C-alpha positions as CSV (number, residue, x, y, z in Angstrom):
1,M,36.1,-26.0,8.2
2,G,34.0,-23.1,9.3
3,L,30.6,-22.4,7.7
4,E,32.0,-19.2,6.2
5,N,34.8,-21.1,4.5
6,S,32.6,-24.0,3.1
7,K,31.8,-24.1,-0.6
8,F,28.1,-23.7,0.2
9,G,28.8,-20.7,2.5
10,Q,31.0,-19.0,-0.1
11,A,28.6,-19.6,-3.0
12,F,25.6,-18.4,-0.9
13,V,27.4,-15.2,0.1
14,K,28.5,-14.5,-3.5
15,F,24.9,-15.0,-4.7
16,A,23.4,-12.8,-2.0
17,V,25.9,-10.0,-2.5
18,K,25.3,-10.1,-6.3
19,L,21.6,-10.0,-5.8
20,G,21.8,-7.1,-3.3
21,D,24.0,-5.1,-5.8
22,E,21.6,-5.5,-8.7
23,I,21.0,-2.0,-9.7
24,H,17.2,-2.2,-10.4
25,L,16.5,-3.9,-7.1
26,R,18.8,-1.5,-5.3
27,S,17.0,1.5,-6.9
28,L,13.6,0.0,-6.0
29,R,14.7,-0.5,-2.4
30,D,16.0,3.2,-2.3
31,A,12.7,4.4,-3.8
32,F,10.4,2.6,-1.3
33,A,12.6,3.6,1.6
34,T,12.3,7.3,0.6
35,I,8.5,7.3,0.4
36,M,7.9,5.1,3.5
37,P,7.4,8.2,5.8
38,L,4.4,9.2,3.6
39,Y,2.8,5.8,4.1
40,I,3.3,6.0,7.8
41,L,1.7,9.5,7.7
42,A,-1.2,8.0,5.7
43,G,-1.6,5.3,8.3
44,L,-1.6,7.7,11.2
45,A,-4.1,9.9,9.4
46,T,-6.4,6.9,8.8
47,L,-6.0,5.9,12.4
48,F,-7.1,9.3,13.6
49,N,-9.9,9.6,11.1
50,N,-11.5,6.2,11.8
51,T,-10.6,5.8,15.5
52,V,-9.5,8.8,17.5
53,F,-11.8,11.3,15.9
54,T,-14.8,9.0,16.2
55,W,-14.3,9.0,19.9
56,I,-14.4,12.8,20.1
57,F,-16.7,14.1,17.4
58,K,-20.1,13.1,16.0
59,G,-22.3,13.9,13.0
60,K,-21.4,16.8,10.7
61,T,-18.5,17.9,12.9
62,L,-16.9,14.5,12.5
63,L,-17.2,14.7,8.8
64,Q,-15.6,18.2,8.8
65,V,-12.7,17.1,11.0
66,Q,-12.1,13.9,8.9
67,Y,-11.5,16.1,5.9
68,W,-7.9,16.5,7.3
69,G,-7.2,12.8,7.0
70,T,-8.8,12.6,3.6
71,M,-6.5,15.3,2.2
72,L,-3.5,13.5,3.7
73,S,-4.7,10.2,2.0
74,N,-5.0,12.1,-1.3
75,A,-1.4,13.4,-0.9
76,T,0.0,9.9,-0.1
77,L,-2.0,6.8,-0.8
78,N,-3.9,8.1,-3.7
79,V,-0.8,9.2,-5.7
80,S,1.3,6.1,-4.8
81,S,2.1,5.2,-8.4
82,L,3.2,8.7,-9.2
83,L,5.4,8.8,-6.1
84,I,7.1,5.5,-6.8
85,A,7.6,6.1,-10.5
86,T,9.3,9.5,-9.7
87,M,11.5,8.1,-7.0
88,I,12.6,5.1,-9.1
89,G,13.5,7.5,-12.0
90,Y,15.6,9.5,-9.6
91,F,17.4,6.7,-7.8
92,L,18.0,4.5,-10.9
93,A,19.6,7.5,-12.7
94,K,21.6,8.3,-9.6
95,N,22.8,4.6,-9.2
96,R,23.8,4.5,-12.8
97,G,25.8,7.7,-12.4
98,F,23.6,9.7,-14.8
99,N,24.3,13.5,-14.3
100,N,20.7,14.6,-14.4
101,P,18.6,12.4,-12.1
102,I,16.0,15.1,-11.6
103,A,15.2,15.0,-15.3
104,S,15.0,11.2,-15.1
105,A,12.5,11.5,-12.2
106,M,10.4,14.0,-14.3
107,V,10.4,11.8,-17.4
108,S,9.5,8.7,-15.3
109,M,6.4,10.5,-13.8
110,A,5.4,12.0,-17.2
111,A,5.7,8.6,-18.9
112,L,3.4,7.0,-16.3
113,I,0.8,9.7,-16.9
114,T,0.9,9.2,-20.7
115,M,-0.1,5.6,-20.1
116,M,-3.2,6.5,-18.1
117,P,-6.6,6.7,-19.8
118,N,-7.9,10.1,-20.9
119,T,-11.5,9.1,-20.1
120,V,-12.4,7.8,-16.6
121,S,-15.7,6.7,-15.0
122,L,-16.6,8.8,-12.0
123,I,-19.6,8.8,-9.7
124,P,-20.8,12.4,-8.9
125,T,-21.5,13.3,-5.3
126,G,-25.1,12.2,-4.4
127,S,-25.4,10.0,-7.5
128,K,-25.3,6.2,-7.8
129,K,-24.6,6.1,-11.5
130,A,-21.1,6.6,-12.9
131,I,-20.5,9.0,-15.8
132,D,-17.5,9.2,-18.2
133,V,-15.3,12.2,-17.9
134,T,-12.5,13.2,-20.2
135,G,-9.4,15.2,-19.3
136,A,-9.2,13.9,-15.7
137,L,-6.8,11.7,-13.8
138,S,-8.3,9.2,-11.4
139,F,-7.0,8.2,-8.0
140,S,-7.7,4.6,-9.0
141,N,-4.9,4.8,-11.6
142,M,-2.6,7.1,-9.6
143,G,-3.0,5.3,-6.3
144,T,-2.4,1.9,-4.9
145,T,-3.9,0.0,-7.9
146,G,-1.3,1.5,-10.2
147,M,1.8,1.0,-8.0
148,F,3.2,-1.9,-9.9
149,A,2.6,-0.1,-13.2
150,G,4.5,2.8,-11.6
151,I,7.4,0.5,-10.8
152,I,7.6,-1.1,-14.3
153,I,7.1,2.1,-16.3
154,G,9.5,4.0,-14.0
155,L,12.2,1.4,-14.6
156,L,11.6,1.3,-18.4
157,A,11.3,5.0,-18.9
158,T,14.4,5.8,-17.0
159,E,16.5,3.2,-18.7
160,L,15.3,4.4,-22.1
161,F,15.9,8.0,-21.2
162,I,19.4,7.4,-20.0
163,W,20.3,5.4,-23.1
164,V,18.9,8.0,-25.5
165,S,20.6,10.8,-23.5
166,H,24.0,9.3,-24.0
167,I,23.6,9.6,-27.8
168,K,25.8,12.6,-28.5
169,H,24.0,13.7,-31.8
170,L,20.8,14.2,-29.7
171,Q,22.4,16.5,-27.2
172,V,21.8,20.2,-27.5
173,H,24.8,22.3,-26.1
174,L,24.2,26.0,-25.6
175,G,27.7,26.7,-24.4
176,D,29.1,27.7,-21.1
177,Q,27.6,31.2,-21.0
178,V,24.1,30.0,-20.0
179,P,23.0,29.1,-16.5
180,P,23.7,25.4,-15.6
181,A,20.0,24.6,-15.1
182,V,19.1,26.0,-18.6
183,G,22.1,24.1,-20.2
184,N,21.1,20.8,-18.5
185,S,17.5,21.3,-19.6
186,F,18.3,21.8,-23.3
187,N,20.9,19.0,-23.2
188,V,18.2,16.5,-22.6
189,L,15.5,18.2,-24.6
190,I,15.5,15.8,-27.6
191,P,15.8,12.7,-25.4
192,I,12.7,13.8,-23.4
193,I,10.7,14.5,-26.5
194,L,11.6,11.1,-28.0
195,V,11.0,9.1,-24.8
196,L,7.7,10.6,-23.9
197,S,6.5,10.5,-27.5
198,F,7.3,6.8,-27.6
199,F,5.3,6.1,-24.5
200,A,2.4,8.2,-25.8
201,F,2.5,6.2,-29.0
202,I,2.3,2.9,-27.1
203,S,-0.7,4.4,-25.1
204,T,-2.4,5.5,-28.4
205,V,-1.9,2.0,-30.0
206,L,-3.3,0.3,-27.0
207,F,-6.3,2.6,-26.8
208,D,-7.1,2.5,-30.6
209,T,-6.7,-1.3,-30.9
210,T,-8.0,-2.6,-27.5
211,S,-9.6,0.4,-25.8
212,M,-7.4,-0.5,-22.8
213,N,-4.4,1.2,-21.1
214,L,-1.1,-0.2,-19.9
215,I,-2.0,0.6,-16.2
216,S,-4.9,-1.8,-16.2
217,L,-3.0,-4.4,-18.3
218,I,-0.1,-4.5,-15.9
219,T,-2.4,-4.5,-12.8
220,T,-4.5,-7.3,-14.2
221,F,-1.9,-9.6,-15.7
222,I,1.3,-8.9,-13.7
223,Q,0.7,-7.1,-10.4
224,E,-2.2,-9.1,-9.0
225,P,-1.0,-12.6,-9.8
226,L,2.5,-11.8,-8.6
227,R,1.3,-10.2,-5.4
228,H,-1.1,-13.0,-4.6
229,I,1.7,-15.6,-5.0
230,G,4.5,-13.6,-3.4
231,T,2.4,-12.4,-0.4
232,G,0.4,-15.5,0.2
233,V,1.3,-17.1,3.6
234,V,3.5,-19.8,1.9
235,G,5.3,-17.4,-0.4
236,T,5.9,-14.9,2.3
237,I,7.3,-17.5,4.7
238,I,9.6,-19.0,2.1
239,I,11.0,-15.7,0.9
240,Y,11.3,-14.3,4.5
241,T,13.1,-17.5,5.7
242,L,15.6,-17.2,2.9
243,A,16.1,-13.6,3.8
244,N,16.7,-14.4,7.5
245,L,19.2,-17.1,6.5
246,L,21.5,-14.3,5.1
247,W,22.2,-13.2,8.7
248,L,24.0,-16.4,9.3
249,F,26.6,-15.1,6.8
250,G,26.6,-11.6,8.1
251,I,24.6,-10.2,5.3
252,H,21.5,-8.0,6.0
253,L,18.2,-9.6,5.2
254,S,17.2,-6.6,3.2
255,V,19.3,-8.0,0.3
256,I,16.3,-10.3,-0.4
257,Y,13.5,-9.0,1.8
258,S,13.6,-5.3,0.8
259,S,14.2,-6.0,-2.8
260,I,11.7,-8.8,-3.5
261,L,9.2,-9.2,-0.8
262,E,8.8,-5.7,0.9
263,P,7.6,-3.8,-2.2
264,L,4.7,-6.3,-2.5
265,L,4.0,-6.1,1.2
266,I,3.9,-2.3,0.9
267,I,1.3,-2.5,-1.9
268,N,-0.8,-4.7,0.4
269,I,-0.7,-2.5,3.4
270,V,-1.4,0.7,1.5
271,Q,-4.4,-1.1,-0.2
272,N,-5.6,-2.0,3.3
273,T,-5.2,1.5,4.5
274,A,-7.1,2.9,1.5
275,A,-9.9,0.3,1.9
276,Y,-10.2,1.0,5.7
277,S,-10.3,4.7,5.1
278,A,-13.1,4.3,2.6
279,G,-15.0,1.8,4.8
280,H,-14.5,-1.1,2.4
281,A,-13.6,-4.7,3.1
282,I,-9.9,-5.2,3.9
283,P,-8.4,-7.1,1.0
284,N,-5.0,-8.4,2.3
285,V,-4.2,-10.5,5.4
286,I,-0.5,-10.6,4.7
287,N,1.1,-7.1,4.6
288,L,4.1,-5.1,5.8
289,S,2.6,-4.3,9.2
290,L,1.8,-8.0,9.9
291,V,5.3,-9.1,9.0
292,Q,7.0,-6.4,11.0
293,S,4.8,-6.9,14.0
294,F,4.9,-10.7,14.2
295,G,8.1,-11.6,12.2
296,L,10.3,-8.8,13.7
297,I,9.7,-9.0,17.4
298,G,12.8,-7.2,18.7
299,G,14.3,-7.3,15.2
300,S,15.2,-10.0,12.7
301,G,14.8,-13.5,14.1
302,G,12.6,-12.3,17.0
303,T,15.7,-11.7,19.1
304,L,13.7,-10.0,21.9
305,C,12.7,-13.5,22.8
306,L,16.3,-14.6,22.6
307,L,17.2,-11.8,25.1
308,V,14.5,-13.0,27.6
309,A,15.6,-16.6,27.2
310,T,19.2,-15.6,27.9
311,F,18.2,-13.8,31.1
312,L,16.2,-16.9,32.1
313,V,18.6,-19.8,31.5
314,S,22.0,-18.6,30.2
315,R,25.0,-19.1,32.4
316,N,27.4,-17.5,30.0
317,K,28.6,-14.2,31.3
318,A,29.4,-12.7,27.9
319,A,26.0,-13.6,26.5
320,R,24.2,-12.1,29.5
321,N,26.3,-8.9,29.3
322,V,25.5,-8.5,25.6
323,S,21.8,-9.1,26.3
324,K,21.8,-6.3,28.9
325,L,23.3,-3.9,26.4
326,A,21.0,-5.0,23.7
327,A,17.8,-5.0,25.7
328,L,16.8,-1.3,25.3
329,P,17.5,-1.2,21.5
330,G,15.7,-4.6,21.2
331,V,12.5,-3.1,22.6
332,F,12.5,-0.8,19.6
333,N,13.3,-3.7,17.2
334,I,17.0,-2.7,16.7
335,N,19.0,-5.8,17.1
336,E,22.4,-5.3,15.5
337,P,24.0,-5.6,19.0
338,V,22.6,-9.1,19.2
339,I,23.3,-10.0,15.6
340,F,27.0,-9.2,15.8
341,G,27.6,-9.3,19.6
342,Y,25.9,-12.4,20.8
343,P,26.5,-13.3,17.9
344,I,24.0,-14.7,15.4
345,V,26.5,-14.4,12.5
346,Y,28.1,-17.7,11.7
347,N,26.5,-19.2,14.9
348,V,24.9,-22.5,13.9
349,S,23.8,-23.0,17.5
350,L,21.1,-20.3,17.3
351,I,20.2,-20.2,13.6
352,I,17.3,-22.7,13.9
353,P,15.1,-20.6,16.2
354,F,16.4,-17.4,14.5
355,I,14.9,-18.6,11.2
356,L,11.9,-20.5,12.5
357,L,10.4,-18.0,14.9
358,P,9.6,-15.3,12.3
359,S,7.9,-17.8,10.2
360,I,5.9,-19.1,13.1
361,G,4.9,-15.6,14.1
362,I,3.7,-14.7,10.6
363,F,1.8,-18.0,10.3
364,I,0.0,-17.5,13.7
365,A,-0.9,-13.9,12.8
366,W,-2.2,-15.0,9.4
367,L,-4.2,-17.8,11.0
368,A,-5.6,-15.6,13.8
369,T,-6.7,-12.9,11.2
370,T,-8.1,-15.5,8.8
371,L,-10.2,-17.1,11.6
372,G,-11.4,-13.7,12.8
373,W,-9.5,-13.8,16.1
374,M,-8.0,-10.4,15.5
375,S,-8.7,-7.6,13.0
376,P,-6.6,-7.3,9.8
377,M,-3.7,-4.9,9.9
378,V,-4.7,-1.6,8.2
379,I,-2.1,0.9,9.5
380,Q,1.6,1.1,8.7
381,V,3.4,2.1,11.9
382,P,7.1,2.9,12.2
383,W,9.1,-0.3,12.4
384,T,10.7,0.9,15.6
385,T,7.4,0.8,17.4
386,P,7.7,-1.5,20.5
387,V,6.1,-5.0,20.6
388,F,2.4,-5.0,21.6
389,M,2.0,-1.3,20.8
390,N,2.8,-2.0,17.1
391,A,0.2,-4.7,16.7
392,F,-2.4,-2.7,18.6
393,L,-1.9,0.4,16.4
394,A,-1.6,-1.5,13.2
395,T,-5.0,-3.1,13.7
396,S,-6.5,0.3,14.6
397,G,-6.9,-0.5,18.2
398,D,-7.8,-4.2,18.4
399,W,-6.7,-5.5,21.9
400,R,-6.9,-9.1,20.6
401,S,-3.8,-8.5,18.5
402,I,-1.8,-8.0,21.8
403,V,-3.0,-11.4,23.0
404,V,-1.9,-13.0,19.7
405,Q,1.4,-11.3,19.8
406,A,1.9,-12.4,23.4
407,V,1.4,-16.0,22.4
408,V,4.1,-15.6,19.7
409,V,6.5,-14.0,22.2
410,L,5.9,-16.9,24.7
411,I,6.4,-19.5,21.9
412,G,9.6,-17.6,20.9
413,I,11.0,-17.7,24.4
414,L,10.3,-21.4,24.8
415,L,11.8,-22.1,21.4
416,Y,15.0,-20.2,22.1
417,I,15.6,-21.6,25.6
418,P,17.1,-25.0,24.6
419,F,19.3,-23.4,21.9
420,V,20.6,-20.9,24.4
421,K,21.7,-23.8,26.5
422,V,23.3,-25.4,23.5
423,N,25.1,-22.2,22.7
424,D,26.4,-22.0,26.3
425,N,27.8,-25.5,26.0
426,V,29.4,-24.8,22.7
427,V,31.0,-21.5,23.9
428,A,32.3,-23.2,27.1
429,R,33.8,-26.1,25.1
430,Q,35.4,-23.7,22.7
431,A,36.9,-21.8,25.6
432,A,38.2,-25.0,27.2
433,E,39.9,-26.1,24.0
434,A,41.4,-22.7,23.5
435,A,42.8,-22.8,27.0
436,K,44.4,-26.2,26.3
437,E,46.1,-24.9,23.2
438,D,47.6,-22.0,25.2
């Protein structure tokens, strides 16, 4: 019986597909995918501000030029919670088939703002003492610290808004003679009033009874504990290993990775970028750039190492031909030709190194960073950035990251070599048996 037809295989596939189709996780995945270009832009701005510009400019001129990167950080990192809440509102409404996703996005963002404190502590320029200011929004609440609050409030506000909007007695119809935009606006007028009033009421109760706000409560009691557990080296390896296992059944690892692990890793890297930009200590060793640079060498499973191992030891003509075709995409971490052409799918011969190598790479990178053998990753680079270049840029130009990555690549090649030989033998035996049957 083939693996795909076994009880375990069928049950695992059914579970993975159901998890991938879960509407909240799917909406979360869509939202983060949409705002990812902004985080890459923020990383590039930080890289220029703290590396490139420092090579060219000095003194007052440097500060003036760095204003460019600061403004980009304000427009991306420092409003992260607003961005994610808005995108979740839009995609969750769209995935539910709601006919006014723009209104949902607006309500989601407004609901998050109602939960922010009206009084914030700010340090005036040139002063060392903070003062309380009313009627201001702080980047500390709108930025990376409030991202998890943005996720939770975005999901809750959107679900509540959609539910209330479906109550016919609360809909205001102006007839067909008014412009569609005006008609849609009045149609959700009462639901918007009710939903935002509800969140403002919750914010008022929290402030009057505890002098706290929901942003700080979610950050303290939900975001930080979950993030430390999920993005610790053990938690990351476990979740990422399970995600890679999905490829054995032909299911994209994003079903688990992008829905569960990646949002936490994104929070970590944007926090690192913000800290690096501000000159503060880097808080997170495990982050999205580290996983992509050391767990995705050539794509899922570190298949660039598989291609090199194939060129070195494989005697199977089909495997070598697929490897030639997959080599150029593999340099840019695109490995679907390997996944489905080599193949990895339903190929038990290669699944052990395919699953082990990413975990080994992540662990080595974590260990090297922890021991100070390379700098923490502080820049989010595009996932298609080639090996060695991605680690160098993500660490803001630390050449030692290239050495660490080279070690992982060498280990990966050596790990794949015996399994490539096993795969050759299995393919040859299958061909011989097929010839006998003919």
